C-alpha positions in Angstrom: -32.0 1.7 5.1 -31.0 3.1 1.7 -27.9 4.6 3.3 -26.6 1.0 3.8 -26.8 0.2 0.1 -23.3 1.5 -0.9 -21.8 -0.4 2.0 -23.6 -3.7 1.1 -22.6 -3.3 -2.5 -19.0 -2.8 -1.5 -19.0 -5.9 0.7 -20.6 -7.9 -2.1 -18.0 -6.8 -4.6 -15.2 -7.6 -2.2 -16.6 -11.1 -1.6 -17.0 -11.6 -5.4 -13.4 -10.6 -5.9 -12.3 -13.1 -3.3 -14.2 -15.9 -5.0 -12.8 -14.8 -8.3 -9.2 -14.9 -7.0 -9.7 -18.4 -5.5 -11.2 -19.8 -8.7 -8.3 -18.2 -10.7 -5.7 -19.8 -8.4 -7.4 -23.2 -8.5 -7.6 -23.1 -12.3 -3.8 -22.8 -12.4 -3.5 -26.4 -11.4 -6.3 -27.7 -13.7 -5.7 -29.3 -17.1 -5.2 -28.4 -19.8 -2.0 -26.4 -19.0 -1.9 -23.8 -21.7 1.8 -23.3 -22.1 1.6 -21.6 -25.4 -0.9 -19.0 -24.1 1.2 -18.5 -21.0 4.4 -17.9 -23.0 2.5 -15.4 -25.2 1.3 -13.5 -22.2 4.8 -13.4 -20.7 6.0 -12.0 -24.1 3.1 -9.4 -24.1 3.4 -8.4 -20.5 7.1 -8.7 -20.0 9.1 -8.3 -23.2 6.9 -5.7 -24.8 7.1 -3.7 -21.5 10.9 -3.9 -21.4 11.6 -0.6 -23.2 9.4 1.6 -21.0 10.7 -0.1 -17.9 14.4 0.5 -18.8 13.7 4.1 -19.9 11.7 4.9 -16.7 14.2 3.1 -14.5 17.2 4.9 -16.0 15.8 8.4 -15.6 14.5 7.6 -12.1 18.0 6.6 -11.1 19.4 9.7 -12.8 17.1 11.9 -10.8 17.9 10.1 -7.6 21.6 10.5 -8.3 21.3 14.1 -9.1 19.3 15.1 -6.1 20.9 12.7 -3.7 24.4 13.9 -4.6 23.8 17.5 -3.7 21.9 16.6 -0.5 24.6 14.1 0.7 27.4 16.5 -0.2 26.1 19.1 2.3 27.0 16.6 5.0 30.1 15.3 3.5 28.5 12.0 2.8 28.4 11.9 -1.0 30.2 8.6 -0.9 27.0 7.0 0.2 25.2 7.9 -3.0 25.2 4.3 -4.2 23.4 3.1 -1.0 20.8 5.8 -1.4 20.0 5.0 -5.0 20.1 1.2 -4.6 18.0 1.1 -1.4 15.4 3.5 -2.7 15.0 1.7 -6.0 15.0 -1.9 -4.8 12.9 -1.5 -1.7 10.3 1.1 -2.9 10.5 2.8 -6.2 11.2 -0.2 -8.5 8.2 -2.4 -7.3 5.8 0.5 -7.1 6.7 2.3 -10.4 6.9 -1.0 -12.3 3.5 -2.0 -11.0 2.0 1.3 -12.0 3.5 1.1 -15.4 2.2 -2.5 -15.9 -1.2 -1.3 -14.9 -1.2 1.4 -17.5 0.2 -0.8 -20.2 -1.0 -4.3 -19.6 -3.7 -4.1 -16.9 -5.9 -1.7 -18.8 -5.5 -3.9 -21.9 -6.4 -7.0 -19.9 -9.6 -5.4 -18.6 -10.6 -4.2 -22.0 -9.9 -7.6 -23.6 -12.1 -9.5 -21.2 -14.7 -6.8 -21.3 -15.0 -7.0 -25.1 -15.2 -10.8 -24.8 -18.0 -10.5 -22.4 -20.0 -7.8 -24.3 -19.6 -9.7 -27.6 -20.8 -12.9 -25.9 -17.5 -14.7 -26.6 -17.4 -15.7 -22.9 -20.9 -17.4 -23.2 -19.8 -19.1 -26.4 -16.7 -20.6 -24.6 -18.9 -21.7 -21.7 -21.2 -23.4 -24.1 -18.2 -25.4 -25.4 -17.5 -26.5 -21.8 -14.3 -24.4 -21.7 -13.5 -23.1 -18.2 -13.0 -19.3 -18.8 -10.8 -19.0 -15.7 -8.4 -21.7 -17.1 -8.6 -20.3 -20.6 -8.4 -16.5 -20.1 -7.5 -15.6 -16.5 -5.0 -18.2 -15.2 -2.4 -17.7 -18.1 -2.4 -14.0 -17.5 -2.1 -14.4 -13.7 0.8 -16.8 -14.0 2.5 -14.7 -16.7 2.3 -11.6 -14.6 3.6 -13.3 -11.5 6.6 -14.5 -13.5 7.2 -11.2 -15.5 6.7 -8.6 -12.9 9.6 -9.6 -10.5 11.9 -9.8 -13.5 10.9 -6.3 -14.6 11.4 -5.0 -11.1 15.0 -6.1 -11.1 15.6 -4.8 -14.6 14.1 -1.5 -13.4 16.5 -1.5 -10.4 19.6 -2.3 -12.6 18.6 0.5 -15.0 18.1 2.9 -12.1 21.5 2.0 -10.5 23.2 2.6 -13.8 21.3 5.9 -14.3 22.4 7.0 -10.8 26.0 6.1 -11.6 25.8 8.1 -14.8 24.3 11.1 -13.0 26.3 11.1 -9.8 29.6 9.8 -10.9 30.1 10.7 -14.6 28.3 14.0 -14.7 28.9 15.3 -11.1 32.2 13.6 -10.5 31.4 11.3 -7.7 33.7 8.4 -6.8 32.9 5.2 -8.6 34.5 3.1 -5.9 32.5 4.7 -3.1 29.3 4.3 -5.2 29.9 0.6 -5.8 31.0 -0.1 -2.2 28.1 1.7 -0.5 25.7 0.0 -2.9 27.1 -3.4 -1.9 26.8 -2.6 1.8 23.1 -1.7 1.7 21.8 -4.5 -0.6 21.1 -7.5 1.7 18.6 -10.4 1.8 16.0 -8.4 3.6 15.9 -5.7 0.8 15.8 -8.3 -2.0 13.1 -10.3 -0.1 11.0 -7.1 0.2 11.3 -6.4 -3.5 10.3 -10.0 -4.4 7.3 -10.1 -2.1 6.0 -6.7 -3.3 6.4 -7.8 -6.9 4.4 -11.0 -6.4 1.7 -9.3 -4.4 1.4 -6.4 -6.9 1.2 -8.9 -9.8 -1.7 -10.7 -8.1 -3.5 -7.4 -7.4 -3.2 -6.1 -10.9 -4.5 -9.3 -12.6 -7.3 -9.9 -10.0 -8.7 -6.3 -10.1 -8.4 -5.8 -13.9 -9.6 -9.2 -14.9 -12.5 -9.2 -12.5 -13.7 -5.8 -13.7 -13.4 -6.8 -17.3 -15.0 -10.3 -16.9 -18.0 -8.9 -15.0 -18.4 -5.6 -16.7 -22.0 -6.5 -17.6 -22.8 -7.0 -13.9 -21.4 -3.9 -12.4 -21.2 -1.3 -15.3 -23.7 -2.4 -17.9 -23.3 -3.0 -21.6 -21.9 -0.9 -24.3 -18.8 1.1 -25.1 -19.4 3.6 -22.3 -19.7 0.9 -19.7 -16.5 -0.7 -20.9 -14.5 2.6 -20.9 -15.8 3.3 -17.4 -14.9 -0.1 -16.0 -11.4 0.0 -17.5 -10.8 3.4 -16.0 -12.1 2.2 -12.6 -9.9 -0.9 -12.8 -6.8 1.2 -13.4 -7.6 3.6 -10.6 -8.5 0.9 -8.1 -5.5 -1.2 -8.8 -3.2 1.8 -8.6 -4.6 2.9 -5.3 -4.3 -0.6 -3.9 -0.7 -0.9 -4.9 0.1 2.3 -3.0 -1.9 1.1 0.0 -0.5 -2.4 0.0 3.0 -1.0 -0.5 2.8 0.9 2.8 1.4 -2.2 4.6 4.1 -4.5 3.3 6.8 -2.0 4.1 5.5 -1.7 7.7 5.5 -5.5 8.0 8.7 -6.4 6.2 11.1 -3.5 7.2 
């Protein structure tokens, strides 16, 4: 029956992640409410990620504007460039790329931080002081990511739209009026709702996977620097793959 061992281990980890998520959500409503820690996490996850989000969004929009202009011009539809850029960014590229950037910048740091706390026995020390580790270390990060990620997604979208305008209208000579009007025609409640739902779900996925791997590094990877590096790498890979998978599922449901 040894061939069933990987399957049973996977099922056990999925169940453990589910319990971890439920306890993290429950700790959001337990006192004390750590507003200072939450604001610090919003600053760390949101504000300190702003530069890379704006930079990536602008150049993503510029590439979309450049390629989209030449493709649409073949069919005499270059006036719809704004709709192409805005729809692609808001519905798909902005949530996915923002999520992947936050994983690389904040998710890996979250996993490593909790992993170091576990391996240096800081977690055990907090538990000896009757401090709920979920309320102290996980819930503020979860709430901060849920707040910051949707805002970063819309900042990414705005940067991309401006980048598409610069590439398609200023450099290639497209019509500003057509760009703006086609963009207005395609942005509706369904598209905005899709971006918001994806942002919230991706934020939950990032914190749940990365925090779980870091907090329980001793259980699934062992102790030591090598174990921490491996579990951080695994957290980044798993959360990135889950974002791509869940993005497809949400698009199929919400489109």
